[in-house]
DOMAR-532590 format. One record per residue (C-alpha): residue number from 0; residue in one letter; x, y, z. Coordinates in steps of 0.2 Angstrom, whole numbers, plus 2048, in hexadecimal, padded with zeros to 3 digits. Example, Ala and Ser with C-alpha at 12.3 -4.5 7.8 and 13.67 -1.06 7.14 Angstrom:
SITE pos code   X   Y   Z
SITE   0    A 83E 7EA 827
SITE   1    S 844 7FB 824
END
This chain:
SITE pos code   X   Y   Z
SITE   0    M A7D 9F2 8D7
SITE   1    P A8C 9FA 8CC
SITE   2    S A97 A05 8D7
SITE   3    S AA2 A13 8D1
SITE   4    T AB0 A1D 8D7
SITE   5    L AB6 A2E 8D0
SITE   6    S AC7 A35 8D0
SITE   7    T AD0 A45 8C9
SITE   8    K AE1 A3C 8C8
SITE   9    P AE7 A2D 8BD
SITE  10    T AE4 A1B 8C5
SITE  11    S AEF A0C 8C1
SITE  12    A AE8 A00 8B3
SITE  13    L ADE 9F2 8BA
SITE  14    S AE6 9E2 8B8
SITE  15    A ADC 9D4 8AF
SITE  16    P AD1 9CA 8BB
SITE  17    D AD8 9B8 8BD
SITE  18    A AC7 9B1 8BE
SITE  19    A AC2 9A4 8B0
SITE  20    L AB3 9A8 8A5
SITE  21    T AA2 9A9 8AE
SITE  22    A A9A 998 8B0
SITE  23    V A8B 996 8A5
SITE  24    A A7F 988 8A1
SITE  25    P A84 97D 892
SITE  26    G A7E 986 882
SITE  27    A A7C 996 88A
SITE  28    A A80 9A5 87F
SITE  29    T A88 9B0 88C
SITE  30    I A9C 9AD 88C
SITE  31    D AA1 9BC 897
SITE  32    R A9C 9CA 8A2
SITE  33    I AA2 9DC 8A3
SITE  34    A AA9 9DE 8B4
SITE  35    H AB2 9EF 8B4
SITE  36    V AB2 9FF 8AA
SITE  37    K ABE A0D 8AB
SITE  38    L ABC A1E 8A3
SITE  39    S ACA A2B 8A2
SITE  40    S ACA A3D 89C
SITE  41    I ADB A40 894
SITE  42    V AE1 A52 88E
SITE  43    L AED A52 880
SITE  44    P AF6 A62 87E
SITE  45    L AFC A67 86D
SITE  46    A B0D A6D 869
SITE  47    N B07 A7C 860
SITE  48    P AF6 A85 85F
SITE  49    I AED A7E 84F
SITE  50    S AE4 A89 843
SITE  51    D AD9 A85 834
SITE  52    A ACD A90 82B
SITE  53    K AC0 A90 839
SITE  54    V ACD A99 843
SITE  55    L AD2 AA5 835
SITE  56    T ABF AAA 832
SITE  57    G ABD AAD 845
SITE  58    R AB1 A9F 849
SITE  59    Q ABD A96 854
SITE  60    K ACD A98 85F
SITE  61    P ADD A8F 85B
SITE  62    M ADD A7D 861
SITE  63    T AE8 A7A 870
SITE  64    E AE3 A69 876
SITE  65    V AD9 A59 872
SITE  66    V ACF A52 880
SITE  67    F ACD A3E 87F
SITE  68    L AC0 A33 888
SITE  69    F AC8 A22 88A
SITE  70    A ABE A12 88F
SITE  71    E AC6 A03 896
SITE  72    I ABB 9F3 898
SITE  73    H ABF 9E3 8A2
SITE  74    T AB6 9D3 8A3
SITE  75    D AB4 9C5 8AF
SITE  76    G ABD 9BA 8A3
SITE  77    G ACC 9C4 8A3
SITE  78    H ACA 9CE 893
SITE  79    E ACC 9E0 890
SITE  80    G AC9 9EE 883
SITE  81    I ACD A00 881
SITE  82    G AC5 A0D 876
SITE  83    F AC5 A20 874
SITE  84    S ABA A2F 86F
SITE  85    Y AC1 A41 86E
SITE  86    S ABC A53 86E
SITE  87    K AC4 A62 866
SITE  88    R AC2 A74 86E
SITE  89    A AB2 A6F 878
SITE  90    G AA9 A60 87D
SITE  91    G AB5 A55 886
SITE  92    P AAF A57 898
SITE  93    A A9D A55 891
SITE  94    Q AA2 A44 889
SITE  95    F AAA A3E 899
SITE  96    A A9B A44 8A4
SITE  97    H A8E A3B 898
SITE  98    A A99 A2B 898
SITE  99    K A9A A2B 8AB
SITE 100    E A86 A2C 8AB
SITE 101    I A83 A1D 89F
SITE 102    A A92 A11 8A2
SITE 103    P A8A A09 8B2
SITE 104    V A7E 9FF 8A6
SITE 105    L A8D 9F6 89F
SITE 106    I A90 9EC 8AF
SITE 107    G A8C 9DA 8AD
SITE 108    E A89 9DB 89B
SITE 109    D A90 9CE 88F
SITE 110    P A9D 9D8 885
SITE 111    S A99 9CE 875
SITE 112    D A88 9D6 874
SITE 113    I A8F 9E7 86D
SITE 114    G A7F 9EB 863
SITE 115    K A74 9E8 872
SITE 116    I A80 9F2 87D
SITE 117    W A80 A01 871
SITE 118    T A6E A02 871
SITE 119    K A6D A00 885
SITE 120    L A7A A0E 886
SITE 121    Q A70 A19 87A
SITE 122    W A60 A17 884
SITE 123    A A69 A1A 894
SITE 124    G A6C A2C 88D
SITE 125    A A5E A2E 882
SITE 126    S A58 A3F 889
SITE 127    V A68 A47 880
SITE 128    G A64 A40 86F
SITE 129    R A6D A34 863
SITE 130    S A7B A3F 85D
SITE 131    G A89 A4A 863
SITE 132    V A90 A48 874
SITE 133    A A84 A39 877
SITE 134    T A8A A2E 869
SITE 135    Q A9C A35 86C
SITE 136    A A9C A2E 87E
SITE 137    I A95 A1E 878
SITE 138    A AA2 A1C 86B
SITE 139    A AB1 A1A 877
SITE 140    I AA8 A0C 880
SITE 141    D AA2 A04 870
SITE 142    I AB4 A04 868
SITE 143    A ABB 9FC 878
SITE 144    L AAE 9EE 877
SITE 145    W AB4 9EB 865
SITE 146    D AC6 9EC 86A
SITE 147    L AC2 9DF 878
SITE 148    K AB9 9D4 86B
SITE 149    A AC8 9D4 85F
SITE 150    K AD4 9D1 86D
SITE 151    R ACB 9C2 874
SITE 152    A ACB 9BB 862
SITE 153    G ADE 9BF 861
SITE 154    L ADB 9C9 851
SITE 155    P AE0 9DB 84B
SITE 156    M AD0 9E4 84B
SITE 157    A AD0 9E5 837
SITE 158    K AD1 9D2 836
SITE 159    L AC3 9D0 843
SITE 160    L AB9 9DC 838
SITE 161    G ABD 9D3 828
SITE 162    S ACB 9DD 81F
SITE 163    H ACD 9E0 80D
SITE 164    R ADF 9E5 80E
SITE 165    D AED 9E6 81B
SITE 166    S AF1 9F8 818
SITE 167    V AE9 A07 813
SITE 168    K AEE A17 809
SITE 169    T AF2 A25 815
SITE 170    Y AF4 A39 813
SITE 171    N AFA A46 820
SITE 172    T AF1 A54 826
SITE 173    S AFA A5B 836
SITE 174    G B07 A63 82B
SITE 175    G AFC A6E 821
SITE 176    F AF2 A79 82D
SITE 177    L AF0 A8B 829
SITE 178    H AFA A91 839
SITE 179    T B09 A89 830
SITE 180    P B14 A94 824
SITE 181    I B14 A8D 813
SITE 182    E B27 A8A 813
SITE 183    Q B23 A7F 822
SITE 184    V B14 A76 81A
SITE 185    I B20 A71 80C
SITE 186    E B2D A6B 817
SITE 187    N B20 A61 821
SITE 188    A B19 A59 811
SITE 189    T B2A A54 80B
SITE 190    R B2E A4C 81C
SITE 191    S B1D A43 81C
SITE 192    L B20 A3C 80B
SITE 193    A B32 A36 810
SITE 194    E B2A A2D 820
SITE 195    G B1F A23 814
SITE 196    I B0E A2D 814
SITE 197    G B06 A2D 803
SITE 198    G AFD A3D 802
SITE 199    I AFC A4F 809
SITE 200    K AEC A59 80E
SITE 201    L AED A6B 80F
SITE 202    K AE1 A77 818
SITE 203    V AD9 A85 80F
SITE 204    G AC9 A90 811
SITE 205    Q AD2 AA1 816
SITE 206    P AC9 AB1 815
SITE 207    D AD5 AB6 807
SITE 208    W AD3 AA9 7FA
SITE 209    R AE2 AAE 7F0
SITE 210    L AED AA7 7FF
SITE 211    D AE5 A96 7FD
SITE 212    I AE9 A95 7EB
SITE 213    A AFB A9B 7EF
SITE 214    R AFD A8D 7FC
SITE 215    V AF6 A7F 7F2
SITE 216    T B00 A85 7E2
SITE 217    A B11 A85 7EC
SITE 218    V B0E A74 7F3
SITE 219    R B08 A6D 7E2
SITE 220    E B17 A73 7DA
SITE 221    H B23 A6D 7E7
SITE 222    L B1C A5B 7E8
SITE 223    G B18 A5A 7D5
SITE 224    D B09 A52 7CD
SITE 225    D B0B A40 7D3
SITE 226    V B08 A43 7E6
SITE 227    P AF6 A41 7EB
SITE 228    L AF0 A52 7F2
SITE 229    M AE0 A58 7FB
SITE 230    I AD9 A68 802
SITE 231    D ACD A6B 811
SITE 232    A AC3 A7B 812
SITE 233    N ABC A76 824
SITE 234    Q AAA A7C 81E
SITE 235    Q AAF A8E 81C
SITE 236    W AAA A92 80A
SITE 237    D A98 A97 805
SITE 238    R A90 A8F 7F6
SITE 239    P A96 A9C 7E9
SITE 240    T AA8 A9C 7F0
SITE 241    A AA9 A89 7F0
SITE 242    Q AA3 A88 7DE
SITE 243    R AB0 A95 7D9
SITE 244    M ABE A8D 7E3
SITE 245    G ABA A7C 7DD
SITE 246    R ABC A81 7CC
SITE 247    I ACC A89 7CF
SITE 248    F AD3 A7A 7D8
SITE 249    E ACE A6E 7CA
SITE 250    E ADF A71 7C1
SITE 251    F AE9 A6B 7D1
SITE 252    D AE2 A59 7CF
SITE 253    L ADD A57 7E0
SITE 254    V AD7 A46 7E8
SITE 255    W AC9 A50 7F0
SITE 256    I AC3 A61 7F6
SITE 257    E ABE A5E 809
SITE 258    E AB0 A67 813
SITE 259    P AAE A75 806
SITE 260    L A9C A7A 80E
SITE 261    D A94 A78 81F
SITE 262    A A94 A66 824
SITE 263    Y A81 A66 824
SITE 264    D A7E A6E 813
SITE 265    A A7A A5E 809
SITE 266    E A72 A67 7FA
SITE 267    G A81 A72 7F9
SITE 268    H A8D A64 7F9
SITE 269    A A83 A5A 7EC
SITE 270    Q A83 A69 7E0
SITE 271    L A96 A6A 7E2
SITE 272    A A98 A57 7E0
SITE 273    R A8E A58 7D0
SITE 274    S A97 A67 7C8
SITE 275    L AA9 A63 7CC
SITE 276    D AB5 A56 7C6
SITE 277    T ABE A56 7D6
SITE 278    S AB7 A4B 7E3
SITE 279    I AAD A52 7F2
SITE 280    A AB1 A4B 804
SITE 281    T AA8 A4F 814
SITE 282    G AA0 A48 823
SITE 283    E AAD A49 831
SITE 284    M AA2 A55 83B
SITE 285    L A93 A4B 83B
SITE 286    A A8E A43 84B
SITE 287    S A83 A35 846
SITE 288    V A80 A28 838
SITE 289    G A6F A30 834
SITE 290    E A78 A40 830
SITE 291    H A83 A37 824
SITE 292    V A74 A2F 81C
SITE 293    Q A6D A40 817
SITE 294    L A7E A44 80E
SITE 295    I A7D A33 805
SITE 296    E A6B A35 800
SITE 297    A A6E A46 7F9
SITE 298    G A7D A41 7EF
SITE 299    S A88 A4D 7F9
SITE 300    V A99 A43 7F9
SITE 301    D AA4 A3A 7EF
SITE 302    I AAF A35 7FE
SITE 303    I AA7 A33 80F
SITE 304    Q AB1 A37 81E
SITE 305    P AA8 A30 82E
SITE 306    D AB1 A31 83F
SITE 307    A AAE A21 849
SITE 308    P AB0 A2A 85A
SITE 309    R AA4 A38 855
SITE 310    I A96 A2D 84E
SITE 311    G A95 A20 85C
SITE 312    G AA3 A14 859
SITE 313    F AA6 A04 84E
SITE 314    T A94 9FE 84F
SITE 315    Q A8E A0E 847
SITE 316    F A9D A10 83B
SITE 317    L A9A 9FF 834
SITE 318    E A88 A02 831
SITE 319    L A8C A12 827
SITE 320    A A9B A09 81E
SITE 321    T A8E 9FD 817
SITE 322    L A83 A0B 811
SITE 323    A A92 A14 80A
SITE 324    K A98 A05 800
SITE 325    H A86 A02 7F9
SITE 326    N A87 A14 7F2
SITE 327    H A99 A10 7EA
SITE 328    L AA1 A1E 7F6
SITE 329    Q AB3 A1F 7F9
SITE 330    L AB8 A20 80C
SITE 331    A AC4 A2B 815
SITE 332    P AC0 A2B 828
SITE 333    H AC5 A3A 832
SITE 334    F AD3 A3B 83F
SITE 335    A AD6 A2D 84C
SITE 336    M AE1 A22 840
SITE 337    E AE3 A16 84E
SITE 338    I AD1 A11 84D
SITE 339    H ACD A16 83A
SITE 340    L ADC A0B 833
SITE 341    H AD2 9FC 838
SITE 342    L AC2 A02 831
SITE 343    A AC9 A08 821
SITE 344    A AD2 9F7 81E
SITE 345    A AC1 9EE 820
SITE 346    Y AB8 9F9 813
SITE 347    P AB6 9F0 803
SITE 348    L ABC 9FF 7F8
SITE 349    E ACE A07 7FA
SITE 350    A ACE A14 807
SITE 351    W AD9 A22 80F
SITE 352    V ADD A24 821
SITE 353    E AE2 A35 828
SITE 354    H AF3 A36 830
SITE 355    F AF5 A41 840
SITE 356    D B03 A3F 84B
SITE 357    W AFB A48 859
SITE 358    L AF6 A39 862
SITE 359    D B07 A30 862
SITE 360    P B0B A35 874
SITE 361    L AFB A2C 87A
SITE 362    F B00 A1B 875
SITE 363    N B0F A0F 878
SITE 364    E B0D A08 866
SITE 365    H B0D A11 855
SITE 366    L B07 A0C 844
SITE 367    E B12 A07 836
SITE 368    I B12 A13 827
SITE 369    R B1C A0F 817
SITE 370    D B1A A10 804
SITE 371    G B0B A1C 806
SITE 372    R B01 A11 811
SITE 373    M AFC A0D 823
SITE 374    H AFE 9FB 827
SITE 375    V AF3 9F1 834
SITE 376    S AFE 9E9 841
SITE 377    N AFD 9D7 847
SITE 378    R AF9 9DE 859
SITE 379    P AE7 9D8 85E
SITE 380    G AD9 9E5 85F
SITE 381    L ADD 9F6 85B
SITE 382    G AEF 9F2 860
SITE 383    F AF3 A01 86C
SITE 384    T AF5 A03 87F
SITE 385    L AF5 A13 889
SITE 386    S B06 A1B 88D
SITE 387    D B0D A22 89D
SITE 388    Q B0B A33 895
SITE 389    A AF9 A30 892
SITE 390    H AF6 A2B 8A5
SITE 391    A B00 A3B 8A9
SITE 392    W AF3 A45 89F
SITE 393    T AE4 A3D 8A7
SITE 394    V ADA A4B 8B0
SITE 395    A ACB A40 8B6
SITE 396    T AC6 A2E 8B7
SITE 397    A AB6 A24 8BC
SITE 398    E AB5 A11 8BF
SITE 399    F AA6 A06 8C0
SITE 400    H AA6 9F4 8C6
SITE 401    R A9C 9E7 8CE
END
């Protein structure tokens, strides 16, 4: 039976087993077995409290930290993979707790059977449903399995998936939040472009809509007409306001207007998409493929923004990407650029990846950005390892092994 140990302090990384691949009969399909799983809850503090429109409208408090669920998987054959999910403001402990409950079913499974394992994990926690915390806990494990598969093949993840390009257009979000004075926003945008980032996204959706217009006007005038510019209302407009603001912002030649309405208002988003020339983007807050299907079937989006850690990992994201391509949608995955770079590079249509520097302290490696694009490295798998700082920020671990 699998056994587990729990700790509230970081534990040293497990060294890869020296054992050869598990012996199997000639012609047998199984090539390896999962021998050890380590889960870690890591709390990343933010340098400054972060505010978007949800804070200014009183619906949320400023964000001060991001809680990550990391999964590290080791096999009898000496292979390993790492993946993560995350939560903002709430849900991190729940993800960790759910992952602890379902992770024992991994032990002894062939890590190549990723689809089979995803279903097995889903059924292990079936009583809490097929979205939200349940899929987010599975996501960290699923991503680790894909990372392991790519490392075993000696390929960057994008190459394993079948990349269409070796770099992806990138835009910065972290410099344009509403707690930041407009002078600093402009300075941040200038610095981002100088560092090789290709576009700038600004937060809008304040109670006083005039402030939104003033901020976007100031940035557009500073950057000029040629720099790609996006805005994000974080679901804070009602339908009439979104329609009015959408018309006003038409003159700014925006790449897209993001989350103008409640994330689940498929009909409202569809009305906007039909009535405005500016593209409508949404999807980041949805927590399953099925919820995205409703948006697609309603014609609610021009640019779909799934988040792999939120919808269940690579396995679910690839299912959604196939549907999105069939419907000729552009792709701009949300957050977690270390994961989404690979998925965007493998999407048939040119995509965007969101640049956030918040996660940099967690990893020993960093992504290369130049000429407005984020470049896939030649490192196998996702191409990152946890830093000493990440281990220092670890608040709980759980391990499962034979």
